[in-house]
N, C-alpha and C positions, 0 to 999 in steps of 0.2 A: 504494500500500500504506500510505496514511496511517493512523495509529492502531495499527500492529502492527510495522512494520519499523523500530523505534527502535534506539538504539545497542546495547542488549543483544542484540536479535535479529541485528543486523548482525555483532556480535562472534561470536555463536554460529554463524551461517551461515559465517563465515570459518574456523571450526575444521575444517570438512569438507575444506578445501583444493581445492574445485572452482571457486569463482568467481574471475574476474579482477578484479572490482571491484564495489562496491555503490553505489547512489544513495540519498541521504538521503530521508526523507519531505519532501514539498514544504513550503517556507517561503513564506508568502504576503506579497507586497509590495503594500500597498493605498494608504493616503492619504499615507504618508511613506516615504522610503528607510529601510532597516533599518540599524542600527548593528552594529558588529562583535560586540558583546556578545550580541546575539540569536543570531548564528550559532554562537558558542562555547557557548551554552546548548543550542541545538537539535541541534548536531552536535559533541559533545564531542571527537570524534576530531581536530578541527582543532588542538587543543593538542598533538597527538602526530603531527605531520607528515601529517595526514589518514589515519591508519592506525588500525584497530581494535586492541585488545590482541592479537588473533589474527593481526594483520598484513595484514588485508584493506584495500586502498585504498578510500576513500569520497569520492564526488563530491557537491557541494552542489547541491541542486535548488531553484530559486526559481520563483515563479508570480506573474504579474501582467501588466497590459496597457499600462502607461505606460513608454515606452522610457527616459526619463530616470531615473525612480525605480528601474527595474530595473537600469540601468547603475550608478547610485550604490550600490545594494545589492550588486551583484556585486563592486564595488571593495572594499566593506566586508568581504565574505566572503573575498576574497583577502587582505586585510589581517589577517583572523583566522586565516588559514592554509589556505584552500581551494586545492587544486591543480587543480581542474576545476569548471566551472559547467555545470549542466544546466538547460534552460529547459522548463517544463512547459506544453505546449499541448494536453494530452490529457485532463486530469481532467474527468470528466463530471458531477461533483456539482452539482446545481442551485444550491446556495448559492454555490459558487465561480463558476459561469457567470453568475449574476445580478450578480456584482460584478466583471465584466470580467477574468476569469481562466480559465486552463485551456482547455478545448475551445471556449469562446466565441469565441476569436480565429480559429478555423478558418473562420469566416464572413467574415474580412477578411484575405486572404493578404498584402496589403501591410503590414499591421500586424505580422504575424509577421516579415517581413523587417526592419521598422524596429526591433523589439525585439531581434532577434538582432544586427543591425548595431550598435545602440547598446551592447550588452553587449560584443560583440567588440571594438569600438573602445576601450572603457573599461578593459579588463583587459589585463595583459601578454600579449604574443604567445605566451609559453611556456605560458599557461593555456588548455587547450582549452575551447571553448564548444559544447555539443551541444544538440539540440532533440528533445523527445519529442512526437510527433504521433499523432493518430488519423487514419483514412482521410478523415474529413470530418465535418461536422455532421450531415448526413442523406443524403449521397451518397458512395459509395466513390470516385467519380471525382475528387472535390475534392483528393485527396492529391497529384495531379500538380502542380497550381499551388502548393499550400501547401508541398510539399517543395522545389519549385524556388525559392520565395521564401526559405525557411530557408537553403538553400544559397547563394543570392545574398547573403544577409545575412552569410555567413561561418561558418556552422555547420561544426564539425570533423567531425561525423557526425550521423546521424539515427537515432532509435529510433521505429519505427512499430508502433503497436498496430492489429491488423488488424480493427477495427470502426469504425463511426461513433459519434458522440456519442449520437444518438437510440437506438442499440442498447443503450447502457450495457454490460452484460456478458452480454447475451442472445446466443444463437447465431443465425446461424453466424459464423465468422471468415472473412475473405477474404484469403488469403495471396498470391494472384496479383498484385495491385497492388504489393506489396512488391518482387516481382521486377522489375516494370516500372520502378519508381522507382530501384531499385538499378542497373539497366542504363542508365538515362538520365542519372544523376548521377555525378560523378567523386569522390564521397566515400563512406565506409563507411555501410552501412545495417544496423541491428540489427533483427531480426525479433522480434515480441512478440505474445502472445495465444493463450490456450488450449493451451499446451504442458503437458499434465497427465501424460503418460506418455512413455516413450522412443519408442513408436510415433508419438505425436503429433509429437515432435521430428523424427523421420525424415521424416514427411510434410511438415512445415514446411520442412525443409532442402531436400527434393526440389522443392517448389513454388517457393520463394523463391530458391533458389540462394545463400542467404546463408551467410556464414562466421561471423557474430556473432549471438548470441541473448540475449534477456533473459527471465528467468523470475521470477515473484513468487509468485502464489497456488499454482502447481504445486509449487514448492519447499517450501512449508509443508504442503501436502496430503500430499506423499510425500517425506520427507527423503532417500530414495535417489536421487531424480531428478537433483539437481545433479551427483552423482558419475557417474551413468550418462551424462549428456550430456557431461561433461568427458572421460570415457573415449572416447566416440565421436569427439569432436573432437581427440583426441590430446593433451589438456592434462594428463592424468595416466595413468600406466602401470599402476596397480594396478586389478584388477577391482573394480567396485562391490559393495557388500554386497547380498545377496539378500533379506534380511528386515529390517524396521524394528524396532529395539529402542526402543520408545517410552519406557520407563522411563529408559534411558540418554540418549535425546534430551532428555527433560524435565530430567533432572539436569544435562545439559550447558548447557541454556539458563539454569537457575537459577544455575549457577556464573558465568555471564556477567552476572547481574543483581544482583550483590552491592551495587551502589551505589544501586539503586532502592528506593523504598518498597514495603512489602508489598502495598499496595493496587494500585500500578501494576504490579507483577510479576504479581499474580493476574489483573488485567484483561487484560494482554498474553497470558498463558498461556491464559486462557479464549478469547480471540479466535482464537488459533492453533489450539487443539483443536476449536473450533467449525468453523473452516474445514476442518480435516482430516477431520472427521466428515461434512461436507456434500459434499466433493469428493474425498476419499480413502477409505482403508479403516480409519480409526480408529473403533473401536467403544467404546461405554460413556460417551460424553460426556453424553448425556441423563440418565444416572444421577447425575452429579456436578455438573452445571452450575449448580445453585442453591445450592451450598454456599459459604458465606462463610468467610473466614479462610484464609490460605494453607496453614497447617499442616493444618487439617481437610480442605481440598480435596486436598492431596497424599496424605494418608492414605487417603482414599476412592478416589482415583485409583489408587493402588498396589493396592488391593483389587480394583478392576475389572480392572486389567491383569495381575494375578498369574496364572500358568499354572493352568489348571483340570485336574483329573483325576478319574476315577471308577474305582474298583476293584470287582471282583466277588469276593465272599467267600462 
């Protein structure tokens, strides 16, 4: 979710009380290890015990292929305040993959083990180290060896996106291999991929047998979804809302964006609503998407979202 789930969005999502934790946008480790100041800039929650203002715990995600540089960067992240480290072996972006990061390591299972092992050995035992994987580069069967290598390296848990890298985000998703990995390994496995509705969640739960789930695009497309899933999992006792109040949702996000520039807030807001219009039920984005200036955009958006009525006289 690089480019949209920044600290403001994490804070806003935390206000719904549904999520157990959030993972930061990935921070790339390339030619040199990253210093603590980079992590404090990219994940400002580190200065507040790794918590958003709404109280949601945040884990730091790093991406790269060199074990030593990844390990040194993880140490710097912990020095900055990170309470958990997540390793990204799933990003399908071509630029990332051409530079020895993300899903490119799915073609070299032993390198996954080496990166996980180096980070696990470098940070305190009290700091969990997890790994995010796809099923494989171009074969869903690759997940078995890659997951085993991540576990051998010392991963505390795995998050598995149920597609290959060559699929990108194209359908279908393959949830059955997640069940197989979960049953084969003695560590928790988090299911991820194409959970857009509560019915999708139920099917994913049924096929994978998982107890842990990660949602990203689905939570932005339908703000009701996190609460619905949390209710099904017994994480909250209150019934989720039935209708989305988009004006209230947008105002809630803006309240969490007070420290960001107007341009950044408008960019994030447009990315969010574009996603919600493509994959959810948000209507009216095409009417406002080209409007510049946050104030003008919000005024136009309120006009689009205002209840419409027609009276017969």
